[in-house]
C-alpha positions in Angstrom: 93.8 79.5 149.4 92.9 83.2 149.9 90.0 85.0 148.9 90.3 88.3 147.9 87.8 91.1 146.2 89.1 93.5 144.0 87.2 96.0 141.8 84.2 93.6 142.2 86.2 90.7 141.1 86.3 87.7 143.4 89.8 86.5 143.2 91.0 82.9 144.5 94.8 83.0 145.2 96.3 79.7 145.9 100.2 80.1 146.7 100.6 83.0 144.4 100.0 80.9 141.1 96.7 81.7 139.8 97.7 85.2 138.4 100.7 83.8 136.0 98.0 80.9 135.1 95.4 83.4 134.2 98.0 85.2 132.1 99.6 82.7 130.1 96.2 81.2 129.1 95.8 84.7 127.5 99.0 84.3 126.0 98.2 81.0 124.3 95.7 83.0 122.3 98.2 85.8 121.0 99.5 86.0 117.6 103.3 86.2 117.4 102.5 90.2 117.0 101.1 90.3 120.1 103.3 88.3 121.8 106.3 90.6 120.6 104.5 93.9 121.9 103.0 92.3 125.3 107.1 91.4 125.6 108.3 95.1 124.6 105.6 96.7 126.5 107.0 95.5 129.8 110.4 96.9 129.1 109.0 100.3 127.6 107.3 100.5 130.9 110.5 100.2 132.5 112.4 103.0 130.4 114.2 100.4 128.3 116.8 102.0 126.1 115.5 100.6 122.6 118.1 100.2 119.6 115.8 98.7 116.9 113.9 100.6 114.5 110.6 98.7 114.9 110.9 99.1 118.8 111.7 102.9 118.4 108.6 103.3 116.0 106.1 101.4 118.6 107.3 102.8 121.6 109.8 105.5 121.3 113.3 105.5 122.3 112.3 105.8 126.1 115.8 105.5 127.9 114.7 106.8 131.7 115.2 105.1 134.8 115.3 102.1 135.8 116.4 101.5 132.1 114.6 98.3 131.4 115.4 96.7 135.0 112.1 94.6 135.4 110.6 93.2 138.7 110.7 89.4 139.2 107.2 89.4 138.4 107.7 91.1 135.1 110.6 88.8 134.6 108.2 85.6 135.2 106.0 87.3 132.7 108.6 88.0 130.0 109.8 84.4 130.4 105.9 83.3 129.8 105.5 85.3 127.0 108.8 84.0 125.4 107.8 80.5 126.2 104.5 81.0 123.9 106.6 82.5 121.4 109.2 79.5 120.9 105.7 77.2 121.2 104.2 79.0 118.1 107.4 79.2 115.9 107.7 83.4 116.2 111.2 83.9 115.0 111.4 86.8 117.4 112.4 88.9 114.6 110.7 90.9 112.9 110.3 90.2 109.2 109.7 93.5 107.2 107.3 94.1 104.5 109.8 94.0 102.2 111.1 90.4 103.2 107.5 88.4 103.1 105.3 88.4 100.0 102.6 89.0 101.9 100.4 86.4 100.6 98.2 85.3 103.7 95.8 83.4 101.6 98.1 82.3 98.8 97.9 82.3 95.2 100.8 84.3 94.5 104.2 83.8 92.8 107.9 84.4 93.9 111.5 84.0 92.8 114.5 83.0 95.6 116.4 86.1 96.1 119.4 87.1 98.8 120.9 83.5 98.6 124.6 83.1 97.4 125.1 81.5 94.3 126.4 78.4 95.9 124.0 77.8 98.3 120.2 76.8 98.5 116.9 77.6 100.1 115.9 74.9 102.2 112.1 73.3 101.7 110.9 71.9 105.1 108.2 69.8 106.3 106.8 72.6 108.8 107.3 75.9 109.3 110.5 76.2 111.2 114.2 75.0 110.7 113.3 72.2 113.4 111.3 70.5 110.5 112.7 68.0 108.4 114.2 69.2 104.9 112.8 67.7 102.3 114.1 69.8 99.0 115.9 72.7 98.1 115.3 75.7 95.8 118.4 76.9 93.8 119.4 80.4 94.6 118.0 81.4 91.2 114.5 79.8 91.2 111.6 81.4 89.6 107.7 80.8 89.4 107.6 79.5 93.3 104.0 79.5 94.2 103.2 80.9 97.7 100.4 78.6 99.1 100.1 80.7 102.4 102.5 82.5 105.1 102.8 81.8 108.6 105.0 84.0 110.2 108.5 84.2 108.8 107.8 80.8 106.7 105.7 80.8 103.6 104.2 77.3 102.2 105.5 76.9 98.7 105.2 75.0 95.6 107.9 74.6 93.2 108.5 71.6 90.7 106.3 69.1 92.5 108.3 70.3 95.8 105.2 71.3 98.4 106.7 72.5 102.0 108.1 75.4 103.7 110.5 78.1 103.3 111.8 80.9 105.1 109.9 84.0 103.4 113.3 86.2 103.9 114.8 84.9 100.9 111.1 85.0 98.5 110.4 88.2 96.7 106.7 88.6 95.1 106.8 88.5 90.6 
């Protein structure tokens, strides 16, 4: 154990493990959006050549040496952030506003859109494809009541079925 003084703060470092533990504690309190920003900020600071519209709009195209090559310390931070993104069920993909009905408090209605004529939209017990499938919405379903949305998933009610469906395939009525 080593005690250090930095900027008026007393730090205790034990085998170099204190900093990542403290950082991960703050990641636990972050939203999916905040985690995405924190992860990509690490690469932006390292000159990453961003290709997605969202990243370019947020950080600019960057593209300078070392071109996104990050240190071992930053690599550990990225892995910790990814862990929290997985744990919180963040999709890792940005859901554009046109795909998300935007009902954070519920009360609106939507219809299914973007599903092939011979396929269905799954209704699950929770907001992830890892949850058990409890029903299906046909590709032309209308009158889907949005109860609330979390990330890329919306809790819905349709003809007596209450569960979670992927928001990308729901459009507001």
